[in-house]
C-alpha positions, 0 to 999 in steps of 0.5 A: 476520464478513466482509471486503473489498478491493484493495491499494496497496502500498508497496516498502520493503526492509531488515531490520526488528526488534521491540523493546518495546512501542512505540520501536524500537531501530536501531544503538543509537539509540531511534527513535520508535514505528511501527505505526498511527496515527489522526486524527479531525480530518483530521491535526491530531492523531494517536493510536496504535491499537495494543491487541491483547487476548490471554489474557495481557492486552492487547499493544501493537502499537506496534512493528510496521513497517508494509508496507501498511494496506488498508481494507475498503471494504465496511466502513470499520471493518475494516482489515488491517496487513501487516507486514514480517516479522511478521505480518498483523493485522486490527480490525473496530472501526476500530483500537480492538482488533486480531487476529493471524492465527495462519496468517501469524505472522512472515511478511512480507505483500507483498500483500493482496486482498479479493474485492470481491463475497464479503468473507470471501474474501481473499488474501495472500502472503508473497513466495514463497506465495500464501494464500487464505481463505474464512472471514475469516481463520480458516482459510487454504489455500496456492493457489500456491508459487514455487519459483524462490529469486530470485522473489516475489509483490509483489501480488495483485488481485481482479478488480472485474467477476468476483471469480473472477479473480485476478491476481499480479505477480511481481518479475521481471516476470511477470503471473499470472491465474487465472479460478477463484479461485485453483485454477489459473494461467497467465502472461498477461504477461512485462514482464521487468523488475522490477515493484512494484505490480499493482492492479485498477481498481474502476471498470473491470472487467477493467482493471489497472495495473502499476508497475515500479521503474524502468520506469514504468506500464502499463494493461491493459483486458482482463484482462492480455492486451494492455498499453498503455504509459503512459510517454510523458507521464511522460518529460516529468518528470525521475525520474518513471519511479522509482515510489513509489506508485500510487493510483486516485482513489476519487471519479472514473473514470479518474483516477489518481496517480503518485507517482515520485522526480519527485514527483505527477502526475495523470491524468484520462484513464487515463494517457493524460496528465499534469500535475504537481501543484503541491507545496509540496516542489520536484521531487525534494527528498523522497521521498513514500511516502504520499498520499491524496484524500478521495473525498467532496471532491476539493479535499482532498489529503494527503501526506508528505515524507520526507527520509533521509540518505546512508545511507538512514536516516530524517532527518525527515518531514512532513505536508502537506495542502491544501483548495483541490485543490493550489494552496496546502498547509499543514504539519503535524508527525507524531505519531512520527520514523519513516516514514510509508509508508501512508495512507487516508481513511475512505470515510464519515467524511472527518475519519478518516485512517489512517497506517502507520509503518516503520523501516529497520534498516540501510542499504540501497538501496530503492524502498519 
């Protein structure tokens, strides 16, 4: 069996705990389940997809705190669940059943990238290390160790033009590149501020986007050698340089979405200019940790709005849906009262949405 893709990272600090089959206890209080949920009717209804068959019987993954969900673009039934200190899990049947990657047991999976030309080649990071598998997760090899204790890898990505080129971003601002599939590396850029995201453009080979937590967005069109500051247009919007998410439009070249403390900004010229989306929630009123646009119908948009209290604990989250390109929105209740942090639309079945949820165990400032 084989697999593939790129990453969309969520950034969410804070210690997390696993308690029981589906609900999580935080500070003595029980909250709803976390893990992965699926809707087959565009968010009208949701069901947990959490079964993991083992030799001891079927176990539930309903207590997994999700960091990110990655879908294999060559096989949309293949999903990878990256967790916060609970390892890496995968499914090849759309979530009907899951398996655990033994080599990643109990690891915090900050980054995952799949070779777009060989879907059995996957790269993953637990922060300090970079790992690679050539056989669809059957075995993993350590390919890089970061010795500096204050640094960790926050993203890893594979170039869509030449899959021997692999990129990795570190929290402190360094961008590393390998041109031989991870055998050797060199630093191509030092940003000198905290990075939270690095991703390859699936439409344009050697194009990269890098996002800082509070320093905005940058683009490279030559594999990381030179970078273009895309912040001129962002600065017109209050708090827009505080990063939450970055999303490449899967259905339109040069179209990108920048999700920040301000809200959602869209660019259709690779970041040269920006326009704000008219949301149901006013700018800065909610935290948007998941967003998706349909690859087949560009008028179908989804996002979640999360409210946190003064101790950075979850108050409530709401699901928002538009079928007219964001002119009008409807609200829907989410299936659990935990925090939605990752959302994917099935590229072949437009009615199918996948969403991952998580919790914070204790108060701590976060950029997700």
